MARBA-3410 file (N, C-alpha, C, O; in Angstrom, 1 decimal):
224
0.8,-1.2,0.0,0.0,0.0,0.0,0.9,1.3,0.0,0.6,2.2,-0.7 ~ 2.0,1.2,0.8,2.9,2.3,0.9,3.5,2.6,-0.5,3.6,3.8,-0.9 ~ 3.9,1.6,-1.2,4.5,1.7,-2.5,3.5,2.4,-3.5,3.8,3.2,-4.3 ~ 2.2,2.0,-3.3,1.1,2.5,-4.2,1.0,4.0,-4.0,0.9,4.8,-5.0 ~ 1.0,4.5,-2.7,0.9,5.9,-2.4,2.0,6.7,-2.9,1.9,7.8,-3.5
3.2,6.1,-2.8,4.4,6.7,-3.3,4.4,6.9,-4.8,4.8,7.9,-5.4 ~ 3.8,5.9,-5.5,3.7,6.0,-7.0,2.7,7.0,-7.4,3.0,7.8,-8.3 ~ 1.6,7.2,-6.6,0.6,8.2,-6.9,1.2,9.6,-6.7,1.0,10.5,-7.5 ~ 2.0,9.7,-5.6,2.6,11.0,-5.4,3.6,11.4,-6.5,3.6,12.6,-6.9 ~ 4.3,10.4,-7.0,5.2,10.7,-8.1,4.5,11.1,-9.3,5.0,12.0,-10.0
3.4,10.4,-9.7,2.6,10.8,-10.8,2.1,12.2,-10.7,2.1,12.9,-11.7 ~ 1.5,12.5,-9.5,1.0,13.8,-9.3,2.0,14.9,-9.5,1.7,16.0,-10.1 ~ 3.2,14.6,-9.0,4.3,15.6,-9.1,4.7,15.8,-10.6,4.9,16.9,-11.0 ~ 4.7,14.7,-11.4,5.1,14.8,-12.8,4.0,15.6,-13.5,4.3,16.4,-14.4 ~ 2.7,15.4,-13.2,1.6,16.1,-13.8,1.7,17.6,-13.6,1.4,18.4,-14.4
2.0,17.9,-12.3,2.1,19.3,-11.9,3.2,20.0,-12.7,3.0,21.1,-13.2 ~ 4.4,19.3,-12.8,5.5,19.9,-13.6,5.1,20.1,-15.0,5.4,21.1,-15.7 ~ 4.4,19.1,-15.6,4.0,19.1,-17.0,3.0,20.3,-17.2,3.1,20.9,-18.2 ~ 2.1,20.4,-16.2,1.1,21.5,-16.4,1.7,22.9,-16.3,1.4,23.8,-17.1 ~ 2.7,23.0,-15.4,3.4,24.3,-15.3,4.2,24.6,-16.6,4.2,25.8,-17.1
4.8,23.6,-17.2,5.6,23.8,-18.4,4.6,24.2,-19.6,5.0,25.0,-20.4 ~ 3.5,23.5,-19.6,2.5,23.8,-20.7,2.0,25.2,-20.5,1.8,26.0,-21.5 ~ 1.7,25.7,-19.3,1.2,27.0,-19.0,2.3,28.0,-19.4,1.9,29.1,-20.0 ~ 3.5,27.8,-19.1,4.6,28.7,-19.5,4.7,28.8,-21.0,4.9,29.9,-21.6 ~ 4.6,27.7,-21.7,4.6,27.7,-23.2,3.5,28.4,-23.8,3.7,29.2,-24.7
2.2,28.3,-23.2,1.1,29.0,-23.7,1.3,30.5,-23.5,0.9,31.3,-24.4 ~ 1.9,30.9,-22.4,2.1,32.3,-22.1,3.1,32.9,-23.1,2.9,34.0,-23.5 ~ 4.2,32.1,-23.4,5.2,32.7,-24.3,4.6,32.8,-25.7,4.8,33.8,-26.4 ~ 3.8,31.8,-26.1,3.1,31.8,-27.4,2.2,33.1,-27.5,2.2,33.7,-28.5 ~ 1.5,33.3,-26.5,0.6,34.5,-26.5,1.4,35.8,-26.6,1.0,36.7,-27.3
2.5,35.9,-25.8,3.4,37.1,-25.9,3.9,37.3,-27.3,3.9,38.4,-27.7 ~ 4.4,36.2,-27.9,4.9,36.4,-29.2,3.9,36.8,-30.2,4.1,37.7,-31.1 ~ 2.7,36.2,-30.1,1.6,36.6,-31.0,1.2,38.0,-30.9,1.0,38.7,-31.9 ~ 1.2,38.5,-29.6,0.8,39.9,-29.4,1.9,40.8,-30.0,1.6,41.8,-30.6 ~ 3.2,40.5,-29.8,4.2,41.3,-30.4,4.1,41.4,-31.9,4.3,42.5,-32.4
3.9,40.3,-32.6,3.8,40.3,-34.0,2.6,41.1,-34.5,2.7,41.8,-35.5 ~ 1.5,41.0,-33.8,0.4,41.8,-34.1,0.7,43.3,-33.9,0.4,44.1,-34.8 ~ 1.3,43.7,-32.8,1.7,45.1,-32.6,2.6,45.6,-33.7,2.5,46.7,-34.1 ~ 3.6,44.8,-34.0,4.6,45.2,-35.1,3.9,45.4,-36.4,4.1,46.5,-37.0 ~ 3.0,44.6,-36.8,2.3,44.7,-38.0,1.3,45.9,-38.0,1.2,46.6,-39.0
0.6,46.1,-36.9,-0.3,47.2,-36.8,0.5,48.5,-36.8,0.1,49.5,-37.5 ~ 1.7,48.5,-36.2,2.5,49.7,-36.2,3.0,50.1,-37.6,2.9,51.2,-38.0 ~ 3.4,49.0,-38.3,3.9,49.2,-39.7,2.8,49.7,-40.6,3.0,50.6,-41.5 ~ 1.6,49.2,-40.4,0.5,49.5,-41.3,0.0,51.0,-41.0,-0.1,51.8,-41.9 ~ -0.3,51.2,-39.7,-0.8,52.5,-39.4,0.2,53.6,-39.6,-0.2,54.8,-39.8
1.4,53.3,-39.4,2.5,54.3,-39.6,2.7,54.7,-41.0,3.1,55.9,-41.3 ~ 2.4,53.8,-41.9,2.8,54.1,-43.3,1.6,54.5,-44.2,1.8,55.1,-45.3 ~ 0.4,54.3,-43.7,-0.7,54.7,-44.6,-1.6,55.6,-43.8,-2.5,55.2,-43.0 ~ -1.4,56.9,-44.1,-2.2,57.9,-43.3,-3.6,57.9,-43.7,-4.5,58.1,-42.8 ~ -3.9,57.6,-44.9,-5.3,57.6,-45.4,-5.6,56.4,-46.2,-5.3,56.4,-47.4
-6.1,55.3,-45.6,-6.3,54.1,-46.4,-7.4,54.1,-47.4,-7.5,53.2,-48.2 ~ -8.1,55.3,-47.4,-9.2,55.4,-48.4,-8.7,56.0,-49.7,-9.5,56.1,-50.6 ~ -7.5,56.5,-49.7,-7.0,57.1,-50.9,-6.8,56.0,-52.0,-6.5,54.9,-51.7 ~ -7.0,56.3,-53.3,-6.8,55.3,-54.3,-5.4,54.9,-54.4,-4.5,55.6,-54.2 ~ -5.2,53.6,-54.8,-3.9,53.1,-55.0,-3.2,53.8,-56.2,-3.8,54.0,-57.2
-2.0,54.2,-56.0,-1.2,54.8,-57.0,0.1,54.2,-57.2,1.2,54.8,-57.3 ~ 0.1,52.8,-57.3,1.3,52.1,-57.5,2.0,52.5,-58.8,1.3,52.5,-59.8 ~ 3.2,52.9,-58.7,3.9,53.3,-59.9,4.8,52.3,-60.5,5.0,52.3,-61.7 ~ 5.2,51.3,-59.8,6.1,50.2,-60.3,5.6,48.9,-59.6,5.1,48.9,-58.5 ~ 5.8,47.8,-60.3,5.6,46.5,-59.6,4.1,46.1,-59.8,3.4,46.6,-60.7
3.8,45.1,-59.0,2.5,44.5,-59.2,1.8,44.3,-57.8,2.5,44.6,-56.8 ~ 0.5,44.0,-57.7,-0.1,43.7,-56.4,0.7,42.7,-55.6,1.4,41.9,-56.1 ~ 0.5,42.8,-54.3,1.3,41.9,-53.4,1.0,40.5,-53.7,-0.1,40.1,-53.9 ~ 2.1,39.7,-53.8,2.0,38.3,-54.1,2.7,37.5,-53.1,3.9,37.8,-52.7 ~ 2.1,36.5,-52.5,2.7,35.6,-51.5,3.2,34.3,-52.1,2.9,34.0,-53.3
4.1,33.6,-51.4,4.7,32.4,-51.9,3.9,31.2,-51.6,2.7,31.3,-51.1 ~ 4.5,30.0,-51.9,3.8,28.8,-51.7,4.7,27.8,-51.1,5.9,27.8,-51.2 ~ 4.2,26.8,-50.3,4.9,25.7,-49.8,4.7,24.5,-50.7,3.6,24.1,-51.1 ~ 5.9,23.8,-51.0,5.9,22.6,-51.7,6.6,21.6,-50.7,7.8,21.5,-50.7 ~ 5.8,20.9,-49.9,6.4,20.1,-48.9,7.0,21.0,-47.8,6.3,21.8,-47.2
8.3,20.9,-47.6,9.0,21.7,-46.7,9.8,22.8,-47.4,10.7,23.4,-46.7 ~ 9.6,23.1,-48.6,10.3,24.1,-49.4,9.3,25.2,-49.7,8.3,25.0,-50.3 ~ 9.8,26.5,-49.3,8.9,27.7,-49.6,9.6,28.5,-50.7,10.8,28.6,-50.7 ~ 8.7,28.9,-51.6,9.2,29.8,-52.7,8.2,30.9,-53.0,7.0,30.6,-53.1 ~ 8.7,32.1,-53.1,7.9,33.2,-53.6,8.5,33.7,-54.9,9.6,34.3,-54.9
7.9,33.4,-56.0,8.4,33.8,-57.3,8.5,35.3,-57.6,9.3,35.7,-58.3 ~ 7.6,36.0,-56.9,7.6,37.5,-57.0,8.9,38.1,-56.5,9.5,38.9,-57.2 ~ 9.2,37.8,-55.3,10.4,38.3,-54.6,11.6,37.4,-54.8,12.8,37.9,-54.6 ~ 11.4,36.2,-55.2,12.5,35.3,-55.4,13.0,34.6,-54.2,14.0,33.8,-54.2 ~ 12.3,34.8,-53.0,12.8,34.2,-51.8,12.4,32.7,-51.8,11.3,32.3,-52.1
13.4,31.9,-51.4,13.2,30.4,-51.3,14.0,29.9,-50.1,15.1,30.3,-49.9 ~ 13.5,28.9,-49.4,14.2,28.2,-48.4,13.6,26.9,-48.0,12.4,26.7,-48.3 ~ 14.3,26.1,-47.3,13.8,24.8,-46.8,13.5,25.0,-45.3,14.3,25.7,-44.6 ~ 12.4,24.5,-44.8,12.0,24.7,-43.4,13.1,24.1,-42.6,13.4,22.9,-42.7 ~ 13.6,24.8,-41.6,14.7,24.3,-40.7,14.2,23.1,-39.9,13.0,23.0,-39.6
15.1,22.3,-39.6,14.8,21.1,-38.7,14.2,21.6,-37.4,14.8,22.5,-36.7 ~ 13.1,21.0,-36.9,12.6,21.4,-35.6,11.6,22.6,-35.7,11.1,23.1,-34.7 ~ 11.3,23.1,-36.9,10.4,24.3,-37.0,9.1,23.8,-37.6,9.0,22.8,-38.2 ~ 8.1,24.6,-37.3,6.7,24.4,-37.7,6.2,25.6,-38.5,6.6,26.7,-38.1 ~ 5.3,25.4,-39.4,4.8,26.5,-40.2,3.4,26.9,-39.6,2.6,26.1,-39.2
3.3,28.2,-39.4,2.0,28.7,-38.9,0.9,28.4,-39.8,1.1,28.4,-41.0 ~ -0.3,28.2,-39.3,-1.5,28.0,-40.1,-1.9,29.2,-40.9,-2.5,29.1,-42.0 ~ -1.5,30.4,-40.4,-2.0,31.7,-41.0,-0.8,32.2,-41.9,-0.2,33.2,-41.6 ~ -0.6,31.5,-43.0,0.5,31.8,-43.9,-0.1,32.3,-45.3,-1.2,31.9,-45.6 ~ 0.7,33.0,-46.0,0.4,33.4,-47.4,-1.0,34.0,-47.5,-1.8,33.6,-48.3
-1.2,35.1,-46.7,-2.5,35.8,-46.8,-2.3,37.2,-47.2,-1.3,37.9,-46.8 ~ -3.2,37.7,-48.0,-3.1,39.1,-48.5,-4.4,39.8,-48.0,-5.5,39.4,-48.2 ~ -4.2,41.0,-47.3,-5.3,41.8,-46.8,-5.1,43.2,-47.3,-4.6,44.1,-46.7 ~ -5.5,43.4,-48.6,-5.4,44.8,-49.1,-4.0,45.2,-49.4,-3.3,44.6,-50.2 ~ -3.5,46.2,-48.6,-2.2,46.7,-48.8,-1.2,46.0,-47.8,0.0,46.5,-47.6
-1.6,44.9,-47.2,-0.7,44.2,-46.3,-0.8,42.7,-46.6,-1.8,42.2,-46.8 ~ 0.4,42.0,-46.5,0.4,40.6,-46.8,1.4,39.9,-45.9,2.5,40.4,-45.7 ~ 1.0,38.7,-45.4,1.9,37.9,-44.6,2.4,36.8,-45.5,1.6,35.9,-45.8 ~ 3.7,36.7,-45.8,4.2,35.7,-46.7,4.3,34.4,-45.9,3.9,33.3,-46.4 ~ 5.0,34.4,-44.8,5.2,33.2,-44.0,5.4,33.5,-42.5,5.9,34.6,-42.2
5.1,32.6,-41.7,5.5,32.7,-40.3,5.9,31.3,-39.8,5.1,30.3,-40.0 ~ 7.1,31.1,-39.3,7.6,29.8,-38.8,8.0,30.0,-37.4,8.5,31.0,-37.0 ~ 8.0,28.9,-36.6,8.5,28.9,-35.3,9.1,27.6,-34.9,8.6,26.5,-35.3 ~ 10.0,27.6,-34.0,10.6,26.4,-33.5,9.7,25.7,-32.5,8.9,26.4,-31.9 ~ 9.8,24.4,-32.5,8.8,23.7,-31.7,8.9,24.0,-30.2,7.9,23.8,-29.4
10.1,24.4,-29.8,10.2,24.8,-28.3,9.9,26.3,-28.1,10.0,26.8,-27.0 ~ 9.4,27.0,-29.2,9.0,28.3,-29.1,10.1,29.3,-28.7,9.8,30.4,-28.2 ~ 11.3,28.9,-29.0,12.4,29.8,-28.7,12.6,30.9,-29.8,13.2,31.9,-29.6 ~ 12.1,30.6,-31.0,12.3,31.4,-32.2,11.0,31.5,-33.0,10.4,30.5,-33.3 ~ 10.6,32.7,-33.4,9.5,33.0,-34.3,10.0,33.9,-35.4,10.6,35.0,-35.0
9.8,33.6,-36.7,10.3,34.5,-37.7,9.2,34.6,-38.8,8.5,33.7,-39.1 ~ 9.0,35.9,-39.2,7.9,36.1,-40.2,8.4,37.1,-41.3,9.4,37.8,-41.0 ~ 7.8,37.0,-42.4,8.1,37.9,-43.5,6.7,38.5,-44.0,5.8,37.8,-44.3 ~ 6.7,39.9,-44.0,5.5,40.5,-44.4,5.8,41.6,-45.4,6.9,42.0,-45.6 ~ 4.8,41.9,-46.2,4.9,43.0,-47.3,3.9,44.1,-47.0,2.8,43.8,-46.6
4.3,45.3,-47.3,3.5,46.4,-47.0,3.5,47.4,-48.2,4.6,47.8,-48.6 ~ 2.4,47.6,-48.8,2.3,48.5,-50.0,2.5,50.0,-49.5,1.8,50.5,-48.7 ~ 3.6,50.6,-50.0,3.9,51.9,-49.6,3.7,52.9,-50.8,4.3,54.0,-50.8 ~ 2.7,52.6,-51.6,2.3,53.5,-52.7,1.1,54.3,-52.4,0.5,54.9,-53.2 ~ 0.7,54.3,-51.1,-0.5,55.0,-50.7,-0.1,56.3,-50.0,1.0,56.4,-49.4
-1.0,57.2,-49.9,-0.8,58.4,-49.2,0.5,59.2,-49.6,0.8,59.3,-50.8 ~ 1.2,59.8,-48.7,2.3,60.6,-49.0,3.6,59.9,-48.7,4.6,60.5,-48.4 ~ 3.6,58.5,-48.7,4.8,57.8,-48.2,5.6,57.2,-49.4,6.4,56.3,-49.2 ~ 5.3,57.7,-50.6,6.0,57.2,-51.8,7.5,57.2,-51.7,8.2,56.4,-52.3 ~ 8.0,58.2,-51.0,9.5,58.4,-51.0,10.1,57.9,-49.7,11.3,58.1,-49.5
9.4,57.1,-48.9,9.9,56.6,-47.7,11.0,55.5,-47.9,10.8,54.7,-48.8 ~ 12.0,55.7,-47.2,13.1,54.7,-47.2,12.9,53.6,-46.1,12.0,53.8,-45.3 ~ 13.7,52.6,-46.1,13.6,51.6,-45.1,13.9,52.2,-43.7,13.2,51.8,-42.7 ~ 14.8,53.2,-43.6,15.0,53.9,-42.4,13.8,54.6,-41.9,13.5,54.6,-40.7 ~ 13.1,55.3,-42.8,11.9,56.0,-42.4,10.9,55.1,-41.9,10.2,55.3,-40.9
10.8,53.9,-42.6,9.8,52.9,-42.2,10.0,52.4,-40.8,9.1,52.3,-40.0 ~ 11.3,52.1,-40.4,11.6,51.7,-39.1,11.5,52.7,-38.1,11.1,52.4,-36.9 ~ 11.7,54.0,-38.4,11.5,55.1,-37.5,10.0,55.1,-37.0,9.7,55.3,-35.9 ~ 9.1,55.0,-38.0,7.7,55.0,-37.7,7.3,53.8,-36.9,6.5,54.0,-35.9 ~ 7.8,52.7,-37.2,7.5,51.5,-36.5,7.9,51.6,-35.0,7.2,51.2,-34.1
9.1,52.1,-34.8,9.6,52.2,-33.4,8.7,53.2,-32.6,8.4,52.9,-31.5 ~ 8.3,54.3,-33.2,7.5,55.2,-32.5,6.2,54.6,-32.1,5.7,54.8,-31.0 ~ 5.6,53.9,-33.1,4.3,53.3,-32.8,4.4,52.2,-31.7,3.6,52.2,-30.8 ~ 5.4,51.4,-31.7,5.6,50.3,-30.7,5.8,50.9,-29.3,5.4,50.4,-28.3 ~ 6.6,52.0,-29.3,6.9,52.6,-28.0,5.7,53.3,-27.3,5.9,53.7,-26.2
4.6,53.4,-28.0,3.4,53.9,-27.4,2.5,52.8,-26.7,1.5,53.1,-26.2 ~ 3.0,51.6,-26.8,2.2,50.5,-26.2,2.1,50.7,-24.7,3.1,51.0,-24.0 ~ 0.9,50.6,-24.1,0.7,50.8,-22.7,1.1,49.6,-21.8,1.2,49.8,-20.6 ~ 1.2,48.4,-22.4,1.5,47.2,-21.6,2.9,46.7,-21.8,3.3,45.8,-21.1 ~ 3.6,47.1,-22.9,4.9,46.6,-23.1,5.9,47.8,-23.3,5.6,48.9,-23.7
7.2,47.5,-22.9,8.2,48.5,-23.0,9.3,48.0,-24.0,9.8,46.9,-23.9 ~ 9.6,48.8,-25.0,10.5,48.4,-26.0,11.8,49.3,-25.9,11.7,50.5,-25.6 ~ 12.9,48.7,-26.1,14.2,49.4,-26.0,14.9,49.1,-27.3,15.2,47.9,-27.6 ~ 15.1,50.1,-28.2,15.8,49.9,-29.5,17.2,50.4,-29.5,17.5,51.4,-28.8 ~ 18.0,49.7,-30.2,19.4,50.2,-30.2,19.7,51.1,-31.4,19.0,51.0,-32.4
20.6,52.0,-31.2,21.0,52.9,-32.3,22.5,52.8,-32.5,23.2,52.5,-31.5 ~ 23.0,53.1,-33.7,22.3,53.4,-34.9,21.8,52.1,-35.5,22.1,51.0,-35.1 ~ 21.0,52.2,-36.6,20.6,51.1,-37.4,21.8,50.4,-38.0,22.9,51.0,-38.2 ~ 21.6,49.1,-38.2,22.7,48.3,-38.8,22.3,48.0,-40.3,21.2,48.1,-40.7 ~ 23.3,47.5,-41.0,23.1,47.0,-42.4,23.2,45.5,-42.4,24.0,44.9,-41.7
22.3,44.8,-43.1,22.3,43.4,-43.2,22.0,43.0,-44.6,21.4,43.7,-45.4 ~ 22.5,41.8,-45.0,22.2,41.2,-46.3,21.4,39.9,-46.1,21.8,39.0,-45.4 ~ 20.2,39.8,-46.8,19.4,38.6,-46.8,19.1,38.2,-48.2,18.6,39.0,-49.0 ~ 19.6,37.1,-48.6,19.3,36.6,-50.0,19.7,37.6,-51.0,19.0,37.9,-52.0 ~ 20.9,38.1,-50.8,21.6,39.0,-51.8,21.0,40.4,-51.8,21.5,41.3,-52.6
20.0,40.7,-51.0,19.5,42.1,-51.0,19.9,42.8,-49.7,20.0,42.1,-48.6 ~ 20.1,44.1,-49.7,20.5,44.9,-48.6,19.3,45.3,-47.7,18.3,45.8,-48.3 ~ 19.4,45.1,-46.4,18.3,45.5,-45.5,18.8,46.4,-44.5,20.0,46.4,-44.2 ~ 17.9,47.2,-43.9,18.2,48.1,-42.7,17.7,47.3,-41.5,16.6,46.9,-41.5 ~ 18.6,47.2,-40.5,18.2,46.3,-39.4,18.2,47.2,-38.1,19.1,48.0,-37.8
17.1,47.0,-37.3,17.0,47.6,-36.0,16.9,46.4,-35.0,16.1,45.5,-35.2 ~ 17.7,46.5,-34.0,17.6,45.5,-32.9,17.0,46.1,-31.7,17.2,47.2,-31.4 ~ 16.3,45.2,-30.9,15.7,45.7,-29.7,15.3,44.6,-28.7,15.6,43.5,-29.0 ~ 14.8,45.1,-27.6,14.4,44.1,-26.6,13.0,44.5,-26.2,12.6,45.7,-26.2 ~ 12.2,43.5,-25.8,10.8,43.7,-25.3,10.7,43.3,-23.9,11.1,42.2,-23.5
10.1,44.2,-23.1,9.9,43.9,-21.6,8.4,44.0,-21.3,7.7,44.8,-21.9 ~ 8.0,43.2,-20.4,6.6,43.2,-19.9,6.6,44.2,-18.7,7.4,44.0,-17.8 ~ 5.7,45.1,-18.8,5.7,46.1,-17.7,5.4,45.5,-16.3,5.7,46.1,-15.3 ~ 4.8,44.4,-16.3,4.5,43.7,-15.0,5.7,42.9,-14.5,5.7,42.5,-13.4 ~ 6.7,42.8,-15.4,7.9,42.0,-15.0,9.1,42.7,-15.7,9.3,42.5,-16.9
9.9,43.4,-15.0,11.0,44.2,-15.6,12.1,43.3,-16.3,13.0,43.8,-17.0 ~ 12.0,42.0,-16.0,13.0,41.1,-16.7,12.8,41.1,-18.2,11.6,41.0,-18.6 ~ 13.8,41.1,-18.9,13.7,41.0,-20.4,13.0,39.8,-20.8,13.4,38.7,-20.4 ~ 12.0,39.9,-21.6,11.2,38.7,-22.1,11.9,38.1,-23.3,12.3,36.9,-23.3 ~ 12.1,38.8,-24.4,12.9,38.3,-25.5,13.4,39.5,-26.4,13.0,40.6,-26.2
14.2,39.1,-27.3,14.8,40.0,-28.3,13.9,40.1,-29.5,13.3,39.1,-29.9 ~ 13.9,41.2,-30.2,13.2,41.4,-31.5,14.1,42.1,-32.5,14.6,43.2,-32.2 ~ 14.2,41.6,-33.7,15.0,42.2,-34.7,14.0,42.5,-35.9,13.2,41.7,-36.3 ~ 14.1,43.7,-36.5,13.3,44.1,-37.6,14.2,44.4,-38.8,15.1,45.3,-38.7 ~ 14.0,43.8,-39.9,14.8,44.0,-41.2,13.8,44.6,-42.2,12.8,44.0,-42.5
14.2,45.7,-42.8,13.3,46.4,-43.8,14.1,46.6,-45.1,15.3,47.0,-45.1 ~ 13.4,46.3,-46.2,14.0,46.5,-47.5,12.9,47.0,-48.5,11.8,46.4,-48.5 ~ 13.2,48.1,-49.2,12.2,48.6,-50.2,12.4,47.9,-51.5,13.4,47.9,-52.1 ~ 11.3,47.2,-51.9,11.2,46.4,-53.2,10.2,47.1,-54.0,9.0,46.8,-53.8 ~ 10.6,47.9,-55.0,9.7,48.7,-55.8,8.7,49.4,-54.9,9.1,50.2,-54.0
7.4,49.2,-55.1,6.4,49.9,-54.2,6.0,49.2,-53.0,5.0,49.4,-52.4 ~ 6.9,48.3,-52.5,6.6,47.4,-51.4,7.7,47.5,-50.4,8.9,47.5,-50.7 ~ 7.4,47.5,-49.1,8.4,47.3,-48.0,8.3,45.9,-47.6,7.3,45.4,-47.1 ~ 9.5,45.2,-47.7,9.6,43.8,-47.2,10.1,43.9,-45.8,11.1,44.6,-45.5 ~ 9.5,43.2,-44.9,9.9,43.3,-43.5,10.0,41.9,-42.8,9.0,41.2,-42.7
11.2,41.6,-42.4,11.4,40.3,-41.6,11.3,40.7,-40.1,11.9,41.7,-39.7 ~ 10.6,39.9,-39.4,10.6,40.1,-37.9,11.1,38.8,-37.3,10.5,37.7,-37.5 ~ 12.1,38.9,-36.4,12.6,37.7,-35.7,12.5,38.0,-34.2,13.0,38.9,-33.7 ~ 11.7,37.1,-33.5,11.5,37.1,-32.1,12.2,35.9,-31.5,11.9,34.8,-31.9 ~ 13.1,36.1,-30.5,13.8,34.9,-30.0,14.4,35.2,-28.6,14.6,36.3,-28.2
14.7,34.1,-28.0,15.4,34.1,-26.7,16.9,34.4,-27.0,17.4,34.1,-28.1 ~ 17.6,35.0,-26.1,18.9,35.4,-26.3,19.8,34.2,-26.7,20.7,34.4,-27.6 ~ 19.6,33.0,-26.1,20.5,31.9,-26.4,20.1,31.2,-27.8,20.7,30.2,-28.1 ~ 19.2,31.8,-28.5,18.8,31.2,-29.8,19.1,32.2,-31.0,18.7,31.9,-32.1 ~ 20.0,33.2,-30.7,20.3,34.1,-31.8,21.0,33.5,-32.9,20.9,33.9,-34.1
21.8,32.4,-32.7,22.5,31.8,-33.8,21.6,31.0,-34.7,21.8,30.9,-35.9 ~ 20.4,30.6,-34.2,19.4,29.9,-35.0,18.8,30.9,-36.0,18.7,30.6,-37.2 ~ 18.6,32.1,-35.5,18.0,33.2,-36.4,19.1,33.5,-37.5,18.7,33.6,-38.6 ~ 20.3,33.7,-37.0,21.4,34.1,-38.0,21.5,33.0,-39.1,21.6,33.3,-40.3 ~ 21.5,31.7,-38.7,21.7,30.7,-39.6,20.5,30.6,-40.6,20.7,30.3,-41.8
19.3,30.8,-40.1,18.2,30.7,-41.0,18.2,31.8,-42.0,18.0,31.5,-43.2 ~ 18.4,33.0,-41.6,18.4,34.1,-42.5,19.5,34.0,-43.5,19.4,34.4,-44.7 ~ 20.6,33.4,-43.1,21.8,33.2,-44.0,21.5,32.1,-45.0,22.2,32.0,-46.0 ~ 20.5,31.2,-44.7,20.2,30.1,-45.6,19.2,30.5,-46.7,19.1,29.7,-47.7 ~ 18.6,31.7,-46.6,17.6,32.1,-47.7,18.4,32.3,-49.0,19.4,32.9,-49.0
17.7,31.9,-50.1,18.3,32.0,-51.4,17.3,32.7,-52.3,16.1,33.0,-51.9 ~ 17.7,33.0,-53.5,16.8,33.7,-54.5,16.7,32.8,-55.7,17.6,32.0,-56.1 ~ 15.5,32.8,-56.4,15.3,32.1,-57.6,15.7,32.9,-58.8,15.7,32.3,-59.9 ~ 15.9,34.1,-58.7,16.3,35.0,-59.8,17.2,36.1,-59.3,17.7,36.9,-60.2
END
């Protein structure tokens, strides 16, 4: 009987640990999702002062997303292609176009240590035709720093980066939860102007996973 009670206590302890781990994972997933939504809202609202103005695209074509063929992703419009990294999962909400905003892909590691997305933003609306990648990141930073529940710290100056043979402007930062001053995770934003579109990579990751982000971005190739 004593052995049986001991076995039950052991099982209960394991279940409690498993439940705590699951709760922590759900919390991190929610935090990452909120961050990505905030980033995209900031980029959209910052760049399009009047969404009711007619489209005046001067170069290029409407936003085009890529496709998955098994574990290989390819966007023929921008030429981006890559194989899904080992241990990563593809978000269900991929390759969607919503007017002047499109999400090409979002992938995340199974342990939720890394989330990476690529979005496109039509910058041919309003008075933003001449905006550079630096201008775009300036607006994004300003919008994010107005969040009442999160505190963002961005580094200066901006850096230069190359992804799949194209030059990007990079801003690095950290995100803190106002209820917990401990740093939650790092966030990097890469912006590149592609004709009338701003291409934006967002990488959210734990500090000890930065090499995974670097290796993934370095693995991206072009089809043309």
